[in-house]
C-alpha positions as CSV (number, residue, x, y, z in Angstrom):
1,X,0.3,-0.1,-0.1
2,X,1.9,3.5,-0.9
3,X,-0.7,5.6,1.0
4,X,0.7,7.9,3.6
5,X,-2.0,7.8,5.8
6,X,-5.3,5.3,6.8
7,X,-8.4,6.2,8.4
8,X,-9.3,3.8,11.4
9,X,-12.7,3.0,9.6
10,X,-10.5,2.1,6.3
11,X,-8.5,0.1,8.0
12,X,-10.9,-1.7,10.4
13,X,-13.0,-2.5,6.6
14,X,-9.2,-3.8,5.1
15,X,-9.0,-6.5,8.3
16,X,-12.2,-8.4,7.6
17,X,-12.7,-10.5,10.9
18,X,-11.1,-8.1,13.4
19,X,-13.2,-5.9,15.7
20,X,-13.1,-2.1,16.2
21,X,-11.6,-2.8,20.2
22,X,-9.6,-5.5,19.0
23,X,-7.6,-3.3,16.3
24,X,-7.9,-0.1,18.7
25,X,-5.6,-2.3,21.0
26,X,-3.1,-3.3,18.8
27,X,-2.5,-0.1,17.1
28,X,-2.3,1.5,20.4
29,X,0.3,-1.3,21.1
30,X,2.5,-0.1,17.8
31,X,1.9,3.0,18.5
32,X,3.9,2.8,22.1
33,X,6.4,0.4,20.1
34,X,6.7,3.6,18.1
35,X,5.7,2.0,14.9
36,X,2.2,3.8,14.2
37,X,1.6,7.4,14.3
38,X,-1.7,8.6,15.6
39,X,-3.1,11.5,14.5
40,X,-6.2,13.8,15.6
41,X,-7.7,16.1,13.7
42,X,-10.1,18.3,15.8
43,X,-13.1,18.4,13.6
44,X,-16.7,17.2,14.6
45,X,-17.1,14.6,14.1
46,X,-13.0,13.8,15.5
47,X,-11.0,12.3,12.4
48,X,-8.2,10.3,13.3
49,X,-5.6,9.3,10.9
50,X,-2.5,6.4,11.3
51,X,0.6,6.2,9.2
52,X,4.0,4.4,10.1
53,X,7.0,5.9,11.3
54,X,10.5,5.4,9.4
55,X,10.8,2.3,12.0
56,X,7.3,0.9,11.3
57,X,7.6,1.2,7.2
58,X,11.3,-0.7,8.2
59,X,9.9,-3.7,9.9
60,X,7.1,-3.6,7.5
61,X,9.3,-3.9,4.3
62,X,11.6,-6.7,6.2
63,X,8.2,-8.5,7.2
64,X,6.6,-8.5,3.3
65,X,8.9,-11.5,2.3
66,X,7.2,-13.7,5.1
67,X,4.0,-12.6,4.7
68,X,3.8,-13.3,1.4
69,X,5.1,-16.6,2.0
70,X,2.5,-17.1,4.4
71,X,0.1,-15.8,2.1
72,X,1.1,-18.4,-0.6
73,X,1.2,-21.8,2.4
74,X,-2.5,-21.6,2.1
């Protein structure tokens, strides 16, 4: 995915089978590990966007071959 930011509901729709609560917790965990940046825009309704940090992008690049292998094994 070449997008720089993604909104919570867009991310939830792309990840089938995950609850909003679980996704929210995982995103908080990734934010705590400095993998994801959370940006809150003061609008009504509140807009929250997520993006990978440079560290998160590096980990994603390194993990991509493993993810592709696991998908091919299904």
